[in-house]
C-alpha positions as CSV (number, residue, x, y, z in Angstrom):
1,M,99.1,107.7,70.0
2,L,99.5,108.7,73.7
3,W,99.5,112.3,72.6
4,F,96.1,111.9,71.0
5,A,94.7,110.3,74.2
6,V,96.0,113.2,76.3
7,R,94.6,115.7,73.8
8,Y,91.2,113.9,74.0
9,F,91.1,114.4,77.8
10,Y,92.5,117.9,77.7
11,P,91.2,119.9,74.7
12,P,93.5,122.7,73.6
13,A,91.3,125.6,74.8
14,K,93.6,126.1,77.8
15,T,97.1,125.4,79.0
16,N,97.3,122.2,80.9
17,K,100.0,121.6,83.4
18,V,101.5,118.1,83.0
19,L,103.7,116.7,85.7
20,V,105.9,114.2,84.0
21,V,107.5,111.6,86.3
22,L,110.9,110.4,85.3
23,G,112.8,107.3,86.5
24,S,116.3,106.2,86.0
25,G,117.6,105.1,82.6
26,G,114.9,103.5,80.4
27,H,112.0,105.1,82.2
28,T,113.4,108.6,81.4
29,S,114.1,107.7,77.8
30,E,110.6,106.4,77.3
31,M,108.9,109.4,78.9
32,L,110.9,111.9,76.8
33,T,109.8,110.0,73.7
34,Y,106.1,110.2,74.9
35,V,106.2,113.9,75.6
36,S,108.2,115.0,72.6
37,H,105.0,116.1,70.9
38,M,103.9,118.0,73.9
39,K,106.6,120.6,74.0
40,S,104.3,123.6,73.3
41,K,101.0,124.9,74.3
42,P,98.4,123.8,75.3
43,F,100.8,121.8,77.5
44,A,103.0,123.3,80.2
45,L,105.4,120.5,81.1
46,E,107.0,120.2,84.5
47,F,109.3,117.3,85.3
48,V,110.0,115.4,88.5
49,C,112.7,112.9,89.2
50,A,114.7,111.4,92.1
51,S,117.2,113.8,93.7
52,S,119.9,111.2,93.2
53,D,119.1,110.7,89.4
54,F,121.6,113.1,87.9
55,H,121.3,111.6,84.4
56,S,117.6,112.5,84.2
57,Q,118.3,116.0,85.7
58,N,121.0,116.7,83.1
59,L,118.8,115.5,80.2
60,I,115.9,117.7,81.2
61,Q,118.2,120.7,81.7
62,R,119.6,120.1,78.2
63,E,116.5,119.2,76.3
64,Y,113.8,121.2,78.2
65,P,115.8,124.2,79.6
66,T,112.6,126.3,80.1
67,C,110.7,123.6,81.9
68,K,110.7,123.4,85.7
69,L,112.3,120.4,87.3
70,H,111.4,119.1,90.7
71,T,113.3,116.5,92.7
72,V,112.0,114.1,95.3
73,F,113.5,111.3,97.4
74,R,113.8,108.0,95.7
75,S,111.1,105.6,96.9
76,R,113.1,102.5,96.4
77,R,116.7,101.9,95.3
78,V,117.6,99.1,92.9
79,K,117.9,95.8,94.8
80,Q,116.6,97.4,98.0
81,S,114.4,95.0,100.0
82,Y,110.7,95.4,99.9
83,F,110.6,95.7,103.7
84,T,112.9,98.7,103.9
85,S,111.4,100.2,100.8
86,V,108.1,100.7,102.8
87,F,109.9,103.2,105.0
88,T,111.7,105.0,102.2
89,T,108.5,105.2,100.2
90,L,106.6,106.7,103.3
91,Y,109.5,109.2,103.7
92,S,109.2,110.2,100.0
93,F,105.6,111.3,100.5
94,L,106.7,114.6,102.2
95,P,108.4,116.1,99.1
96,A,105.7,114.6,96.9
97,F,103.1,116.8,98.7
98,K,105.3,119.9,98.2
99,V,105.7,119.1,94.4
100,V,102.0,118.6,93.8
101,L,101.0,121.6,95.8
102,V,103.6,123.9,94.1
103,C,103.0,122.5,90.6
104,R,99.2,122.0,90.8
105,P,99.1,119.8,87.7
106,N,96.0,118.9,85.7
107,L,97.7,115.7,84.7
108,V,100.3,113.4,86.1
109,L,101.9,111.3,83.4
110,T,104.1,108.3,84.4
111,N,105.4,105.0,83.2
112,G,106.2,103.3,86.4
113,P,109.3,104.3,88.2
114,G,109.0,103.9,92.0
115,T,109.3,107.7,92.3
116,A,105.8,107.9,90.8
117,L,104.0,106.0,93.6
118,P,104.0,108.8,96.2
119,L,103.4,111.5,93.6
120,C,100.3,109.7,92.2
121,Y,98.8,109.0,95.6
122,V,99.4,112.6,96.7
123,A,97.8,113.9,93.5
124,Y,94.9,111.5,94.0
125,L,94.4,112.5,97.7
126,L,94.6,116.2,97.0
127,T,92.1,115.8,94.1
128,L,89.7,114.0,96.4
129,L,90.1,116.8,98.9
130,R,89.5,119.3,96.0
131,V,92.8,121.1,96.6
132,V,93.9,120.3,93.0
133,S,92.1,118.9,90.0
134,C,94.3,116.3,88.6
135,K,94.0,113.2,86.5
136,I,96.6,110.4,86.5
137,V,97.7,108.6,83.3
138,F,99.9,105.6,83.7
139,V,101.7,104.0,80.7
140,E,103.3,100.7,81.5
141,S,106.9,100.6,80.5
142,F,107.8,99.0,77.2
143,C,109.9,96.3,78.9
144,R,106.8,95.0,80.8
145,V,105.8,92.2,78.3
146,N,104.3,89.5,80.5
147,S,103.1,91.2,83.7
148,L,102.5,94.6,85.1
149,S,105.2,96.3,87.2
150,L,104.8,96.5,91.0
151,C,104.3,100.3,90.7
152,G,101.6,99.7,88.0
153,K,99.8,97.2,90.2
154,L,99.9,99.7,93.2
155,I,98.8,102.7,91.1
156,Y,96.1,100.8,89.1
157,P,93.2,101.5,91.5
158,I,93.6,105.3,91.4
159,V,94.4,106.1,87.7
160,Q,91.9,107.5,85.2
161,E,93.8,105.9,82.3
162,F,96.1,102.9,82.3
163,Y,97.8,102.0,79.0
164,V,100.0,99.0,78.1
165,Q,102.2,98.5,75.1
166,W,101.7,94.7,74.7
167,E,98.2,93.4,73.8
168,N,98.4,90.4,76.2
169,L,98.4,92.8,79.2
170,A,95.2,94.6,78.2
171,S,92.0,94.1,80.2
172,K,88.7,95.9,80.9
173,K,90.3,99.0,82.5
174,I,93.8,98.6,81.0
175,K,93.9,99.7,77.5
176,Y,96.3,98.5,74.8
177,I,97.9,101.5,73.1
178,G,100.5,99.8,70.9
179,L,104.2,100.3,70.9
180,L,105.2,103.9,71.7
181,V,108.9,103.6,71.6
């Protein structure tokens, strides 16, 4: 279903660079399920994950050996306080600028790991400045049944498309797409 939505925004007349943001564990598994239909043209996939996320790095190197993999600093570690995560998130904006400028994606596809926050805001800012031309598509993680994630709430104002997998989370701008996993 998500594949059809992406194809609607990006017709197959050209190759589209898709920057796929991975998170630890379940976020990575979900994203790999979503992009499994996008392995060939017109999509050129590039992946980004936290430099400390060796599981995701190994999966990408094994399943997508020809795709480029970028690493960035983790915005927030599990159980890290919100106060200190402000500083680590600000610090992670530096490598996010480098990734977006090097990759120059047409689309950033994410499902809500904290790593996505700086990347999405950098892509949004560089699109506003006309340095890149990029759309952001956010798919709320399958495990978010009753409420949106913090990352989803923070990215919501800047995304072009926001999808949820549970109907009770849908609203005017947030679209119910059904279960993707």
